[in-house]
TORPA-422956 format. One record per residue (C-alpha): residue in one letter; z, x, y. Coordinates in Angstrom, 1 decimal, padded with zeros to 4 digits. Example, Ala and Ser with C-alpha at 12.3 -4.5 7.8 and 13.67 -1.06 7.14 Angstrom:
residues 2
{"A" {007.8 012.3 -004.5}};
{"S" {007.1 013.7 -001.1}};
//
This chain:
residues 489
{"M" {-017.9 -022.1 -048.3}};
{"G" {-020.3 -023.6 -050.8}};
{"G" {-023.1 -025.4 -049.3}};
{"R" {-026.9 -024.6 -048.2}};
{"G" {-029.8 -024.6 -045.6}};
{"V" {-032.4 -027.5 -046.2}};
{"R" {-035.6 -026.9 -044.2}};
{"V" {-037.9 -030.2 -043.6}};
{"L" {-041.0 -030.2 -042.3}};
{"H" {-041.5 -033.5 -040.0}};
{"I" {-045.0 -034.4 -039.4}};
{"S" {-046.4 -037.5 -038.2}};
{"D" {-049.4 -040.2 -036.5}};
{"L" {-052.4 -038.5 -037.7}};
{"H" {-054.7 -041.2 -037.0}};
{"M" {-057.3 -040.7 -040.1}};
{"R" {-060.6 -042.2 -039.9}};
{"S" {-063.4 -042.2 -042.5}};
{"V" {-067.5 -042.0 -042.1}};
{"E" {-066.9 -044.6 -044.6}};
{"G" {-064.7 -047.1 -043.0}};
{"P" {-064.9 -049.6 -040.0}};
{"Q" {-064.9 -046.6 -038.0}};
{"A" {-067.7 -044.4 -039.2}};
{"E" {-069.3 -043.4 -035.9}};
{"R" {-066.4 -042.1 -034.3}};
{"A" {-065.0 -040.2 -037.7}};
{"R" {-068.6 -038.8 -037.7}};
{"L" {-068.3 -037.7 -033.8}};
{"E" {-064.6 -035.9 -034.2}};
{"A" {-065.2 -034.4 -037.1}};
{"A" {-065.8 -030.9 -035.8}};
{"F" {-062.8 -031.5 -033.4}};
{"R" {-060.3 -032.3 -036.3}};
{"W" {-060.9 -029.8 -038.1}};
{"R" {-060.5 -027.0 -035.2}};
{"V" {-056.7 -028.5 -035.2}};
{"L" {-056.2 -029.3 -038.8}};
{"G" {-058.1 -027.2 -040.8}};
{"E" {-058.1 -023.5 -040.8}};
{"T" {-055.7 -023.2 -037.9}};
{"W" {-053.3 -025.4 -039.7}};
{"T" {-053.4 -023.8 -042.8}};
{"A" {-052.7 -020.4 -040.5}};
{"N" {-049.9 -022.5 -039.2}};
{"L" {-048.3 -023.3 -042.3}};
{"A" {-048.9 -019.7 -043.6}};
{"E" {-046.9 -018.7 -040.5}};
{"L" {-043.9 -021.4 -041.2}};
{"R" {-043.6 -019.2 -044.5}};
{"N" {-043.6 -016.0 -043.2}};
{"D" {-039.5 -016.1 -042.5}};
{"G" {-039.0 -016.1 -046.4}};
{"V" {-036.7 -019.3 -045.9}};
{"P" {-038.8 -021.9 -048.6}};
{"F" {-039.2 -025.7 -047.5}};
{"D" {-037.3 -028.4 -048.9}};
{"L" {-038.7 -031.7 -048.0}};
{"V" {-042.1 -032.7 -046.1}};
{"V" {-041.9 -035.8 -044.2}};
{"F" {-044.3 -037.9 -042.2}};
{"T" {-043.2 -040.7 -040.1}};
{"G" {-046.0 -043.1 -039.8}};
{"D" {-049.9 -043.6 -038.7}};
{"L" {-051.2 -041.9 -041.8}};
{"G" {-054.6 -044.2 -041.5}};
{"D" {-056.0 -045.7 -038.1}};
{"W" {-056.8 -049.3 -038.9}};
{"G" {-054.9 -049.6 -042.1}};
{"H" {-058.2 -049.5 -044.0}};
{"P" {-058.3 -048.8 -047.7}};
{"T" {-060.8 -045.7 -046.6}};
{"D" {-058.6 -044.0 -044.1}};
{"Y" {-056.4 -042.8 -047.1}};
{"P" {-058.1 -040.6 -049.6}};
{"S" {-058.4 -038.0 -047.2}};
{"A" {-055.2 -038.9 -045.3}};
{"L" {-053.5 -038.1 -048.8}};
{"A" {-055.5 -035.0 -049.1}};
{"F" {-054.4 -033.5 -046.2}};
{"L" {-050.9 -034.3 -047.2}};
{"R" {-051.2 -033.0 -050.4}};
{"E" {-052.7 -029.7 -049.4}};
{"T" {-049.8 -029.4 -047.1}};
{"C" {-047.5 -029.9 -049.7}};
{"A" {-048.7 -027.2 -051.5}};
{"A" {-049.2 -024.6 -049.2}};
{"L" {-045.6 -024.7 -048.4}};
{"D" {-045.1 -024.8 -052.4}};
{"V" {-043.3 -028.6 -051.9}};
{"P" {-043.9 -030.6 -054.6}};
{"L" {-045.2 -034.4 -054.3}};
{"D" {-042.0 -035.6 -055.6}};
{"R" {-040.5 -034.3 -052.1}};
{"L" {-042.8 -035.6 -049.9}};
{"F" {-042.0 -039.1 -048.2}};
{"V" {-044.0 -041.3 -046.1}};
{"I" {-043.6 -044.6 -044.0}};
{"P" {-046.2 -046.5 -042.0}};
{"G" {-046.6 -046.7 -038.6}};
{"N" {-048.6 -049.4 -036.7}};
{"H" {-051.9 -048.1 -037.6}};
{"D" {-051.2 -048.6 -041.1}};
{"I" {-051.5 -052.4 -040.3}};
{"D" {-054.8 -054.0 -041.3}};
{"R" {-054.8 -056.2 -037.9}};
{"K" {-057.2 -058.6 -039.4}};
{"A" {-055.4 -059.7 -042.5}};
{"Q" {-053.2 -063.0 -042.3}};
{"V" {-053.3 -063.4 -038.7}};
{"A" {-052.2 -066.3 -038.5}};
{"A" {-048.8 -065.9 -040.8}};
{"W" {-048.1 -062.6 -038.6}};
{"R" {-048.1 -064.7 -035.7}};
{"W" {-046.2 -067.5 -036.7}};
{"V" {-043.0 -065.1 -038.0}};
{"R" {-043.5 -063.0 -034.9}};
{"D" {-043.2 -066.2 -032.4}};
{"H" {-040.5 -067.8 -034.5}};
{"I" {-038.4 -064.8 -035.5}};
{"G" {-036.6 -064.4 -032.1}};
{"D" {-035.3 -068.3 -032.7}};
{"D" {-032.3 -067.1 -035.0}};
{"P" {-033.0 -063.5 -035.7}};
{"R" {-030.0 -063.2 -038.7}};
{"A" {-032.1 -066.6 -040.5}};
{"Y" {-034.9 -064.7 -040.7}};
{"S" {-033.5 -061.0 -041.4}};
{"E" {-032.0 -063.2 -044.6}};
{"W" {-035.0 -064.6 -045.2}};
{"M" {-037.0 -061.0 -045.3}};
{"A" {-034.3 -060.0 -047.8}};
{"G" {-034.9 -063.2 -050.2}};
{"L" {-032.5 -065.8 -049.0}};
{"G" {-031.9 -067.8 -045.6}};
{"P" {-032.3 -071.3 -044.9}};
{"R" {-033.6 -073.6 -047.6}};
{"E" {-036.7 -074.3 -045.4}};
{"L" {-037.7 -070.8 -045.1}};
{"R" {-037.2 -070.1 -048.5}};
{"R" {-040.5 -071.9 -049.4}};
{"N" {-042.5 -070.3 -046.4}};
{"A" {-045.3 -068.5 -047.9}};
{"R" {-045.6 -066.4 -044.7}};
{"R" {-043.2 -064.2 -045.8}};
{"D" {-045.4 -062.2 -048.2}};
{"K" {-048.7 -063.1 -046.5}};
{"I" {-047.5 -060.8 -043.6}};
{"L" {-046.7 -057.8 -046.1}};
{"E" {-050.1 -058.2 -047.4}};
{"R" {-051.2 -056.5 -044.4}};
{"Q" {-050.0 -053.3 -045.4}};
{"Q" {-051.2 -053.3 -048.9}};
{"A" {-054.0 -050.9 -048.2}};
{"F" {-051.1 -048.0 -047.2}};
{"W" {-048.5 -049.0 -050.1}};
{"G" {-051.4 -049.3 -052.7}};
{"A" {-052.6 -045.7 -051.5}};
{"I" {-049.3 -044.2 -051.7}};
{"A" {-048.6 -045.6 -055.3}};
{"T" {-051.7 -044.6 -056.6}};
{"E" {-053.9 -042.1 -054.9}};
{"L" {-050.2 -040.0 -054.2}};
{"G" {-048.8 -040.9 -057.3}};
{"R" {-045.4 -042.1 -055.9}};
{"P" {-044.7 -045.8 -056.5}};
{"E" {-041.3 -045.2 -056.7}};
{"I" {-040.9 -045.6 -053.0}};
{"L" {-042.9 -048.7 -053.2}};
{"P" {-040.6 -051.3 -051.2}};
{"R" {-040.4 -053.6 -054.4}};
{"H" {-038.3 -050.9 -055.8}};
{"S" {-036.0 -050.6 -052.8}};
{"P" {-032.7 -052.6 -052.4}};
{"H" {-034.1 -054.8 -049.6}};
{"Q" {-037.2 -055.6 -052.0}};
{"R" {-039.6 -055.7 -049.1}};
{"L" {-039.4 -053.3 -046.1}};
{"G" {-038.4 -049.7 -046.5}};
{"Y" {-037.0 -047.7 -049.4}};
{"R" {-034.0 -045.0 -050.2}};
{"H" {-034.6 -042.2 -052.8}};
{"A" {-031.8 -039.7 -053.5}};
{"V" {-032.6 -035.7 -053.5}};
{"T" {-031.0 -033.4 -055.5}};
{"L" {-030.9 -030.1 -054.6}};
{"P" {-029.4 -026.8 -056.0}};
{"G" {-026.2 -025.9 -054.5}};
{"L" {-025.0 -029.6 -053.5}};
{"S" {-022.9 -031.6 -055.6}};
{"E" {-024.2 -034.7 -053.4}};
{"P" {-028.0 -035.7 -052.9}};
{"I" {-029.9 -035.7 -049.7}};
{"Q" {-030.6 -039.9 -049.3}};
{"V" {-033.7 -040.3 -047.9}};
{"I" {-034.4 -043.6 -046.0}};
{"G" {-037.6 -044.7 -045.0}};
{"L" {-037.4 -047.8 -042.6}};
{"D" {-040.0 -049.6 -041.7}};
{"T" {-040.6 -050.9 -038.0}};
{"A" {-044.3 -051.3 -038.3}};
{"W" {-044.4 -054.6 -040.2}};
{"L" {-044.1 -056.7 -037.4}};
{"A" {-046.7 -054.6 -035.6}};
{"G" {-049.9 -056.6 -034.8}};
{"D" {-051.7 -055.9 -031.1}};
{"D" {-051.5 -053.8 -028.3}};
{"D" {-048.5 -055.6 -027.1}};
{"D" {-046.2 -054.8 -029.7}};
{"G" {-043.1 -052.8 -027.7}};
{"G" {-039.9 -055.3 -027.4}};
{"T" {-040.8 -057.5 -030.1}};
{"L" {-041.0 -055.4 -033.4}};
{"R" {-038.0 -055.7 -035.6}};
{"L" {-036.3 -053.5 -038.1}};
{"T" {-033.8 -056.4 -039.2}};
{"E" {-030.2 -056.0 -039.7}};
{"H" {-030.8 -056.6 -043.3}};
{"Q" {-033.4 -053.5 -043.9}};
{"V" {-030.5 -051.1 -042.3}};
{"S" {-027.8 -052.6 -043.6}};
{"L" {-029.4 -052.6 -047.2}};
{"L" {-031.0 -049.5 -047.3}};
{"T" {-028.4 -047.6 -045.3}};
{"T" {-025.1 -048.4 -047.8}};
{"T" {-023.9 -048.7 -051.3}};
{"E" {-024.1 -051.4 -053.7}};
{"R" {-020.5 -052.1 -052.5}};
{"G" {-021.6 -052.0 -048.7}};
{"A" {-020.6 -048.2 -048.6}};
{"P" {-021.5 -045.7 -046.7}};
{"L" {-024.2 -043.0 -048.8}};
{"P" {-022.6 -039.9 -049.9}};
{"G" {-024.7 -036.8 -049.1}};
{"F" {-026.9 -036.0 -046.1}};
{"R" {-028.2 -039.2 -044.4}};
{"L" {-031.8 -038.6 -043.5}};
{"A" {-033.8 -041.8 -042.0}};
{"L" {-037.3 -042.4 -040.9}};
{"M" {-039.2 -044.6 -039.2}};
{"H" {-041.9 -045.0 -036.9}};
{"H" {-041.5 -046.5 -033.6}};
{"R" {-038.5 -045.6 -031.4}};
{"L" {-035.2 -047.4 -031.4}};
{"A" {-036.6 -048.4 -027.6}};
{"D" {-040.0 -050.3 -029.1}};
{"L" {-037.4 -052.8 -031.1}};
{"A" {-036.5 -056.1 -030.0}};
{"D" {-033.2 -055.7 -032.2}};
{"A" {-032.7 -051.8 -030.8}};
{"A" {-029.2 -052.8 -030.0}};
{"D" {-027.8 -053.6 -033.6}};
{"A" {-030.3 -050.8 -034.9}};
{"R" {-028.3 -048.4 -032.9}};
{"R" {-024.9 -050.1 -034.0}};
{"L" {-025.8 -050.3 -037.7}};
{"L" {-027.4 -046.7 -037.9}};
{"A" {-024.7 -045.2 -035.3}};
{"D" {-022.1 -043.9 -038.5}};
{"R" {-024.5 -044.7 -041.6}};
{"V" {-027.5 -042.3 -040.4}};
{"D" {-026.6 -038.1 -039.9}};
{"L" {-030.6 -037.6 -038.7}};
{"L" {-032.9 -040.3 -037.4}};
{"L" {-036.5 -039.2 -037.2}};
{"H" {-039.5 -041.1 -036.0}};
{"G" {-043.2 -040.6 -034.7}};
{"H" {-045.5 -043.2 -032.4}};
{"Q" {-044.1 -041.2 -029.4}};
{"H" {-046.9 -038.7 -028.9}};
{"E" {-044.7 -036.3 -027.5}};
{"P" {-042.0 -034.4 -029.4}};
{"T" {-038.2 -035.3 -028.1}};
{"A" {-034.8 -034.7 -028.9}};
{"D" {-031.6 -036.9 -028.2}};
{"M" {-028.3 -037.5 -029.6}};
{"L" {-026.6 -040.9 -029.9}};
{"Q" {-022.9 -041.2 -029.2}};
{"G" {-020.6 -043.2 -031.0}};
{"P" {-017.0 -043.1 -031.1}};
{"D" {-016.4 -040.8 -033.7}};
{"H" {-019.9 -040.1 -034.7}};
{"Q" {-023.0 -038.2 -033.1}};
{"L" {-026.6 -039.2 -034.4}};
{"L" {-029.6 -036.5 -033.8}};
{"V" {-033.3 -038.4 -033.2}};
{"L" {-035.7 -036.0 -033.0}};
{"A" {-039.6 -037.2 -032.7}};
{"T" {-042.2 -034.8 -033.8}};
{"G" {-045.2 -035.8 -031.4}};
{"C" {-048.6 -035.9 -033.2}};
{"L" {-050.6 -034.3 -036.0}};
{"Y" {-053.6 -035.5 -034.1}};
{"E" {-053.5 -037.5 -030.8}};
{"G" {-055.9 -040.6 -031.1}};
{"D" {-058.3 -040.7 -028.3}};
{"E" {-057.4 -037.3 -026.7}};
{"G" {-057.7 -035.7 -030.2}};
{"H" {-058.0 -031.9 -030.1}};
{"S" {-057.6 -031.7 -026.3}};
{"Y" {-053.7 -033.1 -026.5}};
{"P" {-051.2 -030.6 -027.3}};
{"N" {-050.4 -032.0 -030.8}};
{"A" {-047.5 -031.1 -032.4}};
{"C" {-045.0 -030.9 -035.3}};
{"Q" {-041.0 -029.8 -036.1}};
{"V" {-039.4 -027.5 -038.6}};
{"I" {-036.0 -028.6 -039.0}};
{"D" {-033.2 -026.4 -040.7}};
{"L" {-030.1 -028.3 -041.8}};
{"A" {-026.9 -026.1 -042.7}};
{"L" {-024.8 -028.4 -045.0}};
{"D" {-021.7 -027.6 -046.9}};
{"E" {-021.3 -028.2 -050.6}};
{"H" {-021.2 -032.1 -050.6}};
{"A" {-024.3 -032.2 -048.3}};
{"R" {-022.7 -032.9 -045.1}};
{"P" {-024.3 -031.6 -041.8}};
{"R" {-022.5 -028.5 -040.1}};
{"G" {-025.5 -028.0 -038.0}};
{"A" {-029.1 -028.4 -037.4}};
{"E" {-031.7 -026.0 -035.5}};
{"V" {-035.2 -027.1 -034.7}};
{"R" {-038.4 -025.6 -034.1}};
{"F" {-041.3 -027.1 -032.6}};
{"R" {-044.9 -025.8 -032.8}};
{"G" {-047.3 -027.0 -030.8}};
{"W" {-051.6 -027.1 -030.4}};
{"S" {-053.2 -024.8 -027.7}};
{"A" {-056.1 -026.1 -026.9}};
{"R" {-057.5 -023.5 -024.8}};
{"G" {-056.0 -020.5 -027.6}};
{"L" {-057.5 -022.9 -030.4}};
{"F" {-054.1 -021.8 -032.5}};
{"W" {-050.6 -023.5 -033.1}};
{"A" {-047.5 -021.6 -031.8}};
{"D" {-043.9 -022.1 -030.9}};
{"D" {-043.3 -024.4 -028.2}};
{"A" {-040.8 -023.9 -025.4}};
{"L" {-039.0 -026.6 -026.2}};
{"L" {-035.3 -025.8 -026.0}};
{"Y" {-032.4 -028.4 -026.2}};
{"Q" {-029.1 -027.6 -024.9}};
{"R" {-026.4 -028.0 -027.4}};
{"V" {-028.3 -029.8 -029.7}};
{"I" {-030.6 -027.2 -031.1}};
{"R" {-029.6 -023.6 -031.3}};
{"P" {-033.2 -021.6 -031.6}};
{"A" {-033.3 -017.8 -031.8}};
{"E" {-033.8 -016.0 -028.2}};
{"P" {-037.9 -015.7 -028.1}};
{"S" {-037.7 -012.1 -027.4}};
{"E" {-035.3 -011.8 -030.5}};
{"I" {-038.1 -013.5 -032.5}};
{"A" {-040.5 -011.2 -031.0}};
{"R" {-038.9 -008.5 -031.7}};
{"L" {-038.1 -009.4 -035.7}};
{"R" {-042.5 -010.2 -036.1}};
{"A" {-043.4 -007.1 -034.1}};
{"G" {-046.3 -006.3 -036.1}};
{"W" {-047.9 -009.5 -037.2}};
{"P" {-050.9 -011.0 -035.7}};
{"G" {-050.7 -012.5 -032.6}};
{"V" {-046.9 -010.8 -031.3}};
{"D" {-048.9 -009.7 -028.1}};
{"R" {-049.5 -013.2 -027.2}};
{"F" {-046.2 -014.4 -028.2}};
{"R" {-044.4 -012.3 -026.5}};
{"T" {-046.7 -013.6 -023.1}};
{"A" {-045.7 -016.8 -023.8}};
{"A" {-042.1 -016.1 -024.5}};
{"R" {-042.2 -014.7 -021.0}};
{"L" {-043.1 -018.0 -019.9}};
{"A" {-041.1 -020.1 -021.5}};
{"R" {-037.8 -022.1 -019.7}};
{"P" {-034.7 -024.0 -021.2}};
{"H" {-034.3 -027.0 -021.4}};
{"V" {-037.9 -028.3 -021.1}};
{"E" {-038.3 -031.9 -022.8}};
{"S" {-041.8 -032.2 -023.1}};
{"P" {-044.7 -029.9 -023.9}};
{"M" {-046.7 -031.9 -020.8}};
{"E" {-044.1 -030.6 -019.1}};
{"T" {-044.5 -027.4 -019.8}};
{"R" {-048.6 -027.5 -019.3}};
{"M" {-048.2 -028.9 -015.9}};
{"R" {-045.4 -026.3 -014.6}};
{"L" {-047.8 -023.2 -016.0}};
{"L" {-051.1 -024.7 -014.2}};
{"L" {-049.2 -025.5 -011.2}};
{"V" {-047.9 -021.3 -011.3}};
{"G" {-051.4 -020.2 -012.8}};
{"A" {-053.0 -021.7 -009.7}};
{"G" {-050.5 -019.8 -007.4}};
{"L" {-048.1 -022.4 -006.5}};
{"P" {-044.6 -021.7 -006.3}};
{"E" {-042.4 -022.4 -009.7}};
{"P" {-040.9 -025.9 -009.9}};
{"T" {-037.1 -026.0 -011.3}};
{"V" {-036.9 -027.5 -014.8}};
{"Q" {-035.1 -030.8 -015.5}};
{"H" {-033.5 -031.1 -012.0}};
{"T" {-030.8 -033.4 -011.6}};
{"V" {-030.5 -035.6 -008.8}};
{"L" {-027.2 -037.1 -007.1}};
{"D" {-026.5 -039.8 -004.4}};
{"S" {-024.1 -039.2 -001.5}};
{"D" {-020.9 -039.9 -003.6}};
{"G" {-021.9 -037.6 -006.5}};
{"L" {-023.3 -040.2 -008.9}};
{"F" {-026.2 -039.6 -011.5}};
{"V" {-029.7 -040.9 -009.9}};
{"A" {-032.0 -039.0 -011.9}};
{"R" {-033.3 -035.6 -013.8}};
{"L" {-036.8 -034.8 -012.2}};
{"D" {-039.0 -033.1 -015.1}};
{"L" {-040.1 -030.9 -012.1}};
{"A" {-038.7 -030.5 -008.9}};
{"Y" {-039.1 -028.4 -005.4}};
{"E" {-035.6 -029.3 -004.5}};
{"R" {-035.1 -027.5 -001.6}};
{"L" {-038.6 -029.7 -000.3}};
{"R" {-037.4 -033.0 -001.9}};
{"I" {-040.6 -033.3 -003.9}};
{"G" {-040.3 -034.0 -007.5}};
{"L" {-043.1 -034.2 -010.5}};
{"E" {-043.0 -036.8 -013.4}};
{"Y" {-044.9 -037.0 -016.6}};
{"D" {-045.5 -040.5 -017.5}};
{"G" {-045.9 -040.5 -021.5}};
{"D" {-047.0 -043.9 -023.4}};
{"H" {-043.9 -045.1 -023.5}};
{"H" {-043.4 -045.7 -019.7}};
{"R" {-046.0 -048.5 -019.9}};
{"E" {-043.7 -050.6 -022.0}};
{"Q" {-041.9 -053.8 -019.6}};
{"E" {-038.3 -052.4 -020.1}};
{"T" {-038.7 -048.4 -019.0}};
{"F" {-041.4 -049.6 -016.3}};
{"R" {-038.3 -051.7 -014.7}};
{"Y" {-036.1 -049.0 -015.4}};
{"D" {-038.6 -046.4 -013.6}};
{"A" {-039.4 -048.4 -010.5}};
{"T" {-035.5 -048.6 -009.5}};
{"R" {-035.4 -045.3 -010.3}};
{"L" {-038.1 -044.2 -008.2}};
{"N" {-036.4 -046.5 -005.1}};
{"R" {-033.3 -045.0 -005.1}};
{"L" {-034.9 -041.0 -004.9}};
{"R" {-037.3 -042.7 -002.2}};
{"L" {-034.2 -043.3 -000.2}};
{"L" {-032.6 -040.1 -000.8}};
{"G" {-035.8 -038.6 000.6}};
{"W" {-037.6 -037.5 -002.5}};
{"T" {-041.3 -037.5 -002.7}};
{"I" {-042.5 -038.2 -006.2}};
{"L" {-045.7 -037.6 -008.0}};
{"R" {-046.9 -039.1 -011.1}};
{"F" {-049.1 -037.6 -013.7}};
{"T" {-050.6 -038.9 -016.8}};
{"A" {-052.0 -037.1 -020.0}};
{"A" {-055.9 -037.8 -018.2}};
{"D" {-054.2 -035.7 -015.4}};
{"V" {-052.9 -033.1 -016.9}};
{"I" {-055.8 -032.5 -019.7}};
{"R" {-058.8 -033.9 -018.3}};
{"F" {-058.3 -033.6 -014.7}};
{"P" {-056.3 -030.5 -014.2}};
{"E" {-057.4 -029.3 -010.6}};
{"R" {-057.0 -032.5 -009.2}};
{"M" {-053.5 -032.5 -010.0}};
{"V" {-052.6 -029.0 -008.8}};
{"A" {-054.4 -029.8 -005.3}};
{"Q" {-052.4 -032.9 -004.8}};
{"V" {-049.3 -031.2 -005.8}};
{"G" {-050.3 -028.2 -003.1}};
{"A" {-050.9 -031.2 -000.5}};
{"A" {-047.7 -032.1 -001.3}};
{"L" {-046.1 -028.9 -000.6}};
{"K" {-047.7 -028.2 002.2}};
{"I" {-047.3 -031.4 004.2}};
{"A" {-043.5 -030.9 003.3}};
{"T" {-043.5 -027.7 004.5}};
{"S" {-045.1 -028.5 007.7}};
{"V" {-042.4 -031.5 008.5}};
{"R" {-039.5 -029.0 007.7}};
{"L" {-040.8 -026.4 010.1}};
{"H" {-041.2 -029.4 012.8}};
{"T" {-037.9 -030.9 012.7}};
//
């Protein structure tokens, strides 16, 4: 049986700032902290990733290379990418980058951006055609289409000139204005790896972008099919910055991507996740890698990256995938494997087996300690951090990913952490919980849990990272109250 493995490093959200740019003072103050995460420790991380002898084939970066979309953001950011590729022995023509909302110059062409975002919902298909070069006659004469794309000029200019990758500029793509497609030929495969760079950031422009961004149906259809409209041959790897849930045309995007893409990687969400979109006869694996350097928490945040090992047949069709999650430890000051194990989707080696194979390596004792603390089915590094803080403070260990059913046996919720006997649930709320659609869903879910007698404590990154003692005290108080009530009833 032919075929081969393909290894991909997935990174995102660098948020690079320059001492010569508009955020000069912030860049100066954070330089030492950024180096702590992405300097020698990052180099050591890459060296460890190569230690198993499996070569890397691709490096993909899913948005927010810069922080303000300013030309000064990119020289240092691209130097980082070049050094990362060199450390992994990946040529630059196998590095693929897409823009994020922080790669948009929000001060440029504000009037054009606002007009397009205010009007595109009136007739999404007409505006989708317009962005692809057609559309109604009155729109074809509208110059705002080109003006709104000028806001990405610094990003794409740096990719073309400083990185030397003009072939992935949108003007060379089937769409000609948004995104790109590039075929990578690898030995052992009769068909290519189709890298599809989708632009979700082109309509970004303020802090309330959630639910207003659009891929447009023509960007998706033109980039994921042949000139005849047929599915692309080989393995279809799609990259985008935002989650599908952030898009106004999310339903259309899911439908169009479901059987035209094999793996969808995205950034923006600063926590690593894995999900599976189910179609009638197709499964689409969706992975978020987390952020390389969180823009506000910086070195204190559990920054992350992913290594994806694909098993492909001789026609580059997928047989399976294994994902290795890596996380930054702010306390230990090192990068290491994270205990993110997803049932069915990802098949990692047992931690004890990894430790056995790595006997004699530096840090193996520390790894064995981490392996003893690892739990299956965890869906966020922050959940792991919460659990370890509670256990370290002497509180009982909560159950991970506890499913709550109602009296009829119907699904109500899956709690991040739970003390099920006392009906206390602990939830970590990432940034996506602020979005309107997620907020409404959370409120309904919380009401159903309360009616079933559950006490739900919700925590944010600030609680876990900055005020862990307060978080532990609140959980301890809830346990004490629930235990007392149980004893007196």
